[in-house]
N, C-alpha and C positions, 0 to 999 in steps of 0.2 A: 853624737843622740845618744844619749841616757838609756837606762834598760827600762823605763817608764813608758818613755816613747816608742821603743822598737816594739814593745806588748801592745801599745794602742795600733799599731799601723798593723800588727801582727792578726790582729782581731779585727780591724775593718777588711783584712784580704779577705779573712775567713767569713765576715757578714756579706760581702760582696757575694762572693762565692756561693755561700748559700741562697742569697738573693737569686742568683741566676738560674741553681739547679732549681729553686722554686717556679719561677717562670717559664724552665722548657717542661717543668712536669705538667703546668696549671695547660700551658700552648699544646700539650700531648695530651690532655685528659680531651679541650674540647675539640680536636683533630677526632680525636676518637668516636666523642658524641657527634659530629657530622659528618663522619664516617659511617658510623651505626644508622642518622636519620639517613642517610643518602643509598644504604645498602636496605634499608626498610623501605625505602621507598619504590627502587628497584626492584624488592621481592613481593613489594604489591602489585606492581603493575606484572612481573613476570607471572605472579599466579591469576590475574586477573586475563593476562595473554592468554595460558595454559587451559583455563577456564573455558573460553572462548574458543580456543583452536580444539579441544576435544566435544564443545559442543556441536562445532559443523567440519569436526572430521568424520570422513564416510569411509573410513578405515578401519571402526570398530563397531559393527552392528550392533544394536540393542536388544533382538526380536528375543531375548530370554527375560531379559527384564521387564520388556511388555507384556509378554505374556502374566508374569508373575505379579504385576500390578494388580491393586484390588480396585473393581469396575468403580467408573463415577460416582455412580449410587454409592457405595460405599465408604466414600469420603466425605465430611465433612467440611468442608473450607470455607471461612470467612474471607473477606476482601483481602485482608493482609497477606492471607495465605496466597493470593492471585498473583501471577508475573501481570506487570503494569505495563500499558503501552501511551507512549506519547504523542498524537495528532497533532500536525499545524492544522490548523483553522484558515481556509483560504477567504478570500472577500467575497463578496454578491458575484456569482456569475461564475465563481472559482478562475477570476481571471489574476490574482495576483497574490502573493504571500505578505502582501504589506500593506497595512491598514491604517489610513489618517486620524480615524477616529473610533476608539471603542468603548459602547456602553451598553453593562451590562446589568441585570437586576437580581438581586438576591431571593432564592427560595429555600428559604434556612437561614440559619446562622454562616459566616463566614470571617474567617479569620485573614488579617489583613499583612501580609509580611512585605514590607519593604521599607522605605525612607520613612512614611508614616504608619503606625500601626494601630491597631486597633479591631474592631467588630466593624464587618458591612451584615447589618441585622436584614432579617427576613423581608421583603418588601421595597429594600431600600434600592438606589440604582448609584453607578460607580462611569464615570466619564471621566478617559482617560487620551491622552493625547500627548504630542512631543515634549518632552520637558514639562509634562507633571508633575508637582510635587510630591507625587506618591511612589515615584521612582526611586529605587535605592541601588546602586550599581547597574544601573542600566535595564531591570526588571522589577514588576512588584507580582508578586503572590499571593491568589485566592484560595483558602483550604476551609473544607466543608466541614463544619463539626460534626455533620450526622450523614453517612453514605449517603444516605436516600436524597440528600440536597441537590438543587441543581442552581444552575446559574443561565440564566436567560439571557441570550446577546440581543440586545434591542438592535445595534448598528449593524448585524448579520439579515438576508431574507434567504431563506432558502423554501425545498418543496413544500412543508409543514406551516410556512408563515419566519416566526421568530425563531431560533432551535433553544433549546436548551439543555443544559450538558451535564453529567454527571462527574463526581471526581472533583480534582482541581485545575486551575487555571492561572497559568503563569504568559505575563505580556512584558515579554521583551520590546528596549528602544534601541535602534541604532541608526544610522546616516541615512537607513532607507525608507524609515516608518516604524512602524508597531509590527508585532509576530505575537500572535496566540498561539498557545499550546496547550494542549487538555491532555492531564495524564489521568488514567482513570483503572481499574483491572479489565483486566482482557475482557472478561465474562459479560461486564457492563458495556466496553465497547462493543461488542457484536449484539447485544439488543438495538445498538443505533443502526447498525450494519445489515443486519438479515433485512430488515423490512425497507432498506432504502435499496437494497439489492433483488429481492424477489417480492412480488404482491403479497401480503399477508394472508390472503382470501387463498392462498395453493393449499392444496392440503398436507396435514401434518408429515405424512413422511419425505416430501418435497422438501418442507423447510427445515428439518433434520439436516437432510442432507447438504441445502445449504449454510448452513450454522457449521457443520463441521469442514467443510469446504471453508466457506469466510475465514474460522481460526485456524487452521494450516497455513492459508497462504498470509494471514497477520504471523504468524509466528515466524515464518520466511521473512518477511520484511523489518521484524523485529530485530533479527539477528543480522541482517544486512547492512539498517541502518543506514538506508541512502537520504536522509534527511539530517543526519547525525549534526551537519554543521548549523544548521537551523536552530538546535533545541531538542529536535524531534526525531519518531522513526520512521512513519508514514505522511501523508498530508488527509485529507478526507476527501480528494476528489477520485473521478475514475482511472487517472495514475497510480493508486492503489488499489482502495475499495471504499465506493460512497460511504458516507459516514454520517448521520442527522440530516439529511434530506429530508425521510421520511417520521414521523412521530412513532415511538416504541407501539407496538401490538401484543397486546394478549398472546395470542398465538404464535408470534416469530417468537416472543420470550418465553412460551412453554417449549420452543425447539432448540432455543439454547440451553434451557434448565436440563431438558431430557438428554441431550450431549455435553451436558457439561466436561470442559475438561479435552473431548473427544478428537482426536488427531489424525489425519493419512500419516503412515509411515512407509518408506520403500528403504528397506535395508538399514532401518532403524532410524532415518533421519525423515522429516517432513519434505512432503513434494509439496512443489511448486502448484498447487490444486486451483487450475484455472479453470474459467468457466466463463459461461456467453448465455444468450439468450434462445436462438432457435437454430437448429441444424438443417443441412438442407436434405439429408437422408443419410446422411455420414457424419462423424467430425474427423479431425485431423491430430497429424502429431505436428510437435513445434518448429517441422520443417519450413512451416509457413513464417517463419522468423531466422530462416536460414542457421538453424542451430547445428551446431560443427559436428554434435554427439546426440540424438535425440533420446530424450528420455524415456527410461524401459518402462514406466507405466503411462505413457501416452500414446496410446494406439489410436489409427483410426478404426471406430466399428461403426457398424450400421445402425442407423437411430432412425425409428419411423413411429415411435412414440407422440413424435411432435408434429406429425405431418397432418393434422387439421387446423394447426395454426397458420394466421394468414401470412406469416413471415416466410413461411415453409418455401414456396416460391413467391416472385413476383417479376417484374419487367420494369425498365425507364427505358430513356435514349437521351443522347448526349448529342449536342450540334458539334462540327470542326470549330465552330467560334467557340464555344464553352470549351472544347475541348484545350484550344489552344490558350484559353484564359487561364486555367489549370496550369497546362505547363510552364508557361510563362510566371507563376507565382512559386513553383517549385522549382523551376531552372532556368529563370531571367533569361538569358542569352538566344532561347528561341522566337524567331519570330512568324515561321509558319510550319505548321505539323502537316502531314502528308499520309498518314496511316497509322493504324494500328495491329497489331498480328501477336498472338497467345502461343508462345514458343513451348511453355513449357507448364505441365498442374501435376499436383501431388499427390499423394497416397488417397488423399481423401477429396480430393480432387479443386482442391483450390488451387488459383491459377499463382504460379511461381515466377514464373517470368513472362514479363511482357513486357515489346517491344515498340518503342514509340518512334518511328519514320520523323523526321525533322528536317528544316532546310540546314541542322548542324550535325547531320547524319543522323544513324541511328543509336537508341539511346537504350540500355535495358534496365530495366527495374525490378527487383526481386522483392521490395520489400513489401510485405501485403499491406503496411500499411500507405506504403508511398502507391501504391497501385490502386486502393480505394481513394489515398485523395486526388489522384490524376482522373477519376474517372466519377467524380462524385458529382454528383447530380443536386447541385444548391440551387431550389426554388422547382427544378422540376418535377412534376408529379411522378410517382412511386404508385404502380399498380401491382399491390396486394391478390393472391390467389382467390379469395374473398369478392375480389372486385373493386375492394375501397381503394382511396387513394389517400397517399402519405405526399407532403411534400418534401423532396429532396433536400436532405442535410449536405455537410462539408466534406463526407465519406459515402463512399458506396455501402449498400446495407451489409454487403460481405464482399470476398472474395472468390467466391463460390458461383461461377458466370462464363455463359461463350457472347461471342459477339457476332450480331447479324450488319453489313454495312447497310444502308441508307443512303440511297442515288437516286438525282435527282431525273427530270427526263433527258437531260444534256450528257448521263451520265458521269456527272462529277460528283465527287463522292460530299455528299451532306452533312453526314452525322453516322453515329452507331446505334442499334437497337440492341439494348442488354438481357438477357434473359437471364435471369442467378436465382438462387434459394437462399435460405435463411440470414439470421443475422448476426453478427460480431465476428469473431475471429473463427471458432468453429473447434477451439482446440480443449478437451476435458468437457467437461459436465453441461449439458445443454441443459437449461432450466426449465424451459419448457418440456423437454423432454422427462427431466425428473417429475415433472406436473403429469405429463401420462401414465410416466409407469408407476408413481402415488395412486393415480387413477386407476389403474389396472392392481391395484392391491401389493403394489411390490413395496419391502421396506426399507428406509432409508439405506440400510446396508447391503442390501441387494441393489439400490439404484448405483452408489458409488463403486461397486464391485464392477459396474459393469461400465462405467464409465472410466474406470483407471484401475490400470491394470499392477499386479503383482504387490499389491498393497494389502496395508492388513491396519487395523484401528490401535490405535496408543493412545499415551495419555498426555498429554500437556509437559504436566511437571518432570516427563522421562527427560524435555530436553531443551526445559527454560525452568533457570530458581526464579521465583518470588522474587 
């Protein structure tokens, strides 16, 4: 091999070596970029988790910050500044999350985001079904051009007729059907909750108390995100808070505005602000739901402000046949019911332990809901204290009752007379009690501090970021 060939081979070796170095260097840079991207994603998730952990942490009371916050009236907020809530809209009768068909009508212009883009103009309708061409990536979204716009859902019927919703509407498609999620600012949501949960004819201070309770309850549910797998935080039924069943009213909207942003806090954290229709003379703690550690802010308090309400006292009857039917629906294997016995009542007089004697032995029922389900007077009259008769439903009006045996001439047990009081679970604020207190001149702050103990008014911005 002459010297020219030697130089040629050496140059080729050097070139190959340089190419190898270049490949390794590029691969390293790509790895760095990939690692950096992964780290950024992990960091983003960590930040979110840390923010959420600090949001839910009970070890860091926020009392000082709450006291330093400017009043709600001092803060001029736009809808963009407010936290938003995602509401899953159920079918007619609140039977399912899945719709077979959705028809909406625009009240104002809406931007369509989906496979087909464009504008749904004021007055126009859109009909969506499975595999409609509008779907892109299994969803289509309608965004309002103006925050005062509303979407009327013609395929839904509520107490008010066809409901019209503020905010955006996203329709998701999957193998079960179509889901509707309405996203809107929290304060706008409350304008459709308060009149659905409390008559808008009630005194303004009662409506303000209801608005604060509803806002606080909503914030807790927003944190819990129990419907996250369905693209929402809450639904529009009694499982959370009834939303959009009644039309907005000026009185309830004013109550929401007057208390804007205000929530109830205990140790710097939002409370679960339970409320119910009517007491029987007392409220209960959350022991009715077998709480392992009763909440400090839920105490049993005397309540006579709703003593004139029809549901304050009531009575009904249940036959052994009906009792057996209810028991079979709940516990299938039972073929004969022999009797009932109240074994334990709570601090607020709610029945906490009801013993059902059957051919399969004794069964202790401790859940407030199960007790009311077992004794449900479906179809039977419930006589209220004003003498009015109401057809019984799928739940006993409340778990505050006594039992009196009804026996025939032969001495056989034929059923029970149930003498009770109140309507609802009895925990937290009595809505009719709030009404009575407002009529007696009490402010909404006094109403709230009466039904909830060891609480203070804070601002939603203290615990939820927009």
